[in-house]
C-alpha positions in Angstrom: 103.3 130.9 130.9 103.7 128.6 134.6 106.7 128.7 137.0 108.4 125.2 137.4 111.5 124.1 139.6 114.7 124.0 137.9 116.4 120.5 138.3 119.5 122.0 139.2 119.3 124.7 141.6 115.5 124.2 142.5 114.6 128.2 141.9 111.6 129.4 140.0 112.1 129.3 136.4 109.6 130.2 133.4 108.8 127.6 131.3 109.4 129.3 128.5 112.7 130.3 129.6 116.0 129.0 127.2 118.0 128.5 130.8 117.8 128.9 134.1 118.8 132.6 135.1 120.4 131.8 138.1 122.5 128.5 137.3 122.0 128.5 133.6 120.6 125.1 133.2 118.8 124.8 130.1 115.3 124.8 130.8 113.5 123.9 127.4 115.6 120.6 127.3 114.9 119.6 130.5 110.9 120.5 130.7 110.7 118.8 127.1 112.0 115.4 128.8 109.3 115.1 131.9 108.2 111.5 131.9 104.5 112.9 131.5 105.6 114.8 128.4 104.7 113.5 125.2 107.7 112.6 123.3 109.3 111.3 120.1 107.7 107.7 120.8 104.2 108.9 121.1 104.4 109.9 117.1 102.9 108.0 114.6 103.5 108.5 110.6 100.5 108.3 108.7 100.7 108.1 104.7 99.0 110.6 103.2 98.7 109.4 99.6 95.8 111.3 97.4 92.7 109.1 96.3 93.5 110.4 92.7 97.3 108.4 93.1 95.5 105.4 94.1 93.0 105.6 91.7 96.2 105.7 89.0 97.4 102.7 90.5 94.4 100.5 90.7 93.8 101.7 86.6 97.3 100.5 86.0 97.1 97.5 88.0 93.7 96.7 85.8 94.9 97.4 82.6 98.1 95.4 83.5 95.8 92.0 84.1 93.2 92.8 81.3 96.6 93.0 79.2 98.1 89.4 80.2 94.4 87.8 80.2 94.4 89.0 77.0 97.6 87.7 75.9 96.9 84.4 77.5 93.5 84.0 76.2 95.3 84.4 72.3 92.2 85.3 70.5 90.8 88.6 68.9 88.2 90.4 70.2 84.9 91.7 68.2 86.8 95.4 68.5 89.4 94.5 67.2 88.7 91.9 64.5 86.7 95.3 62.9 89.8 97.5 63.6 91.9 94.8 61.7 94.3 94.8 64.6 96.2 91.4 65.5 94.9 90.7 69.2 98.4 89.0 69.8 99.7 92.6 69.9 96.9 94.4 71.9 97.4 92.4 75.1 101.6 92.8 75.5 100.9 96.2 74.7 98.3 96.9 77.0 100.1 95.3 79.9 103.2 96.9 78.8 101.6 100.3 79.2 99.8 99.2 82.6 103.3 98.2 83.8 104.7 101.6 82.6 101.7 103.5 84.3 102.1 101.7 87.4 105.9 102.3 87.7 105.5 106.5 87.3 102.9 106.4 89.4 104.1 104.7 92.3 107.5 106.8 91.6 105.1 109.7 92.1 103.7 108.5 95.2 107.1 108.2 96.5 107.8 111.5 95.2 104.7 113.1 96.3 104.2 111.8 99.4 104.0 114.2 102.6 
């Protein structure tokens, strides 16, 4: 606890006092507005998105990219041929699932952002 001068009447007042006991001037507001005290202009916002959510975003983008590449290539892979899956359906489905995961994850990042 420190004693400061009241800006209004120049009497000694505690820096924790809400107002000057002599004149009633609000001290806590005047003390916070000092030029040497850090103000709200010095506050820096830092994004705190978890690494897990960032990893899910990367996986979703990878799924979309691979799905688009498979769609553009147009030929089925060896695994798809063995399973009897038509190659033209796998790419768009993969890209669509990646897009859905990406959108849901971006909403989760927005919702849980600290």
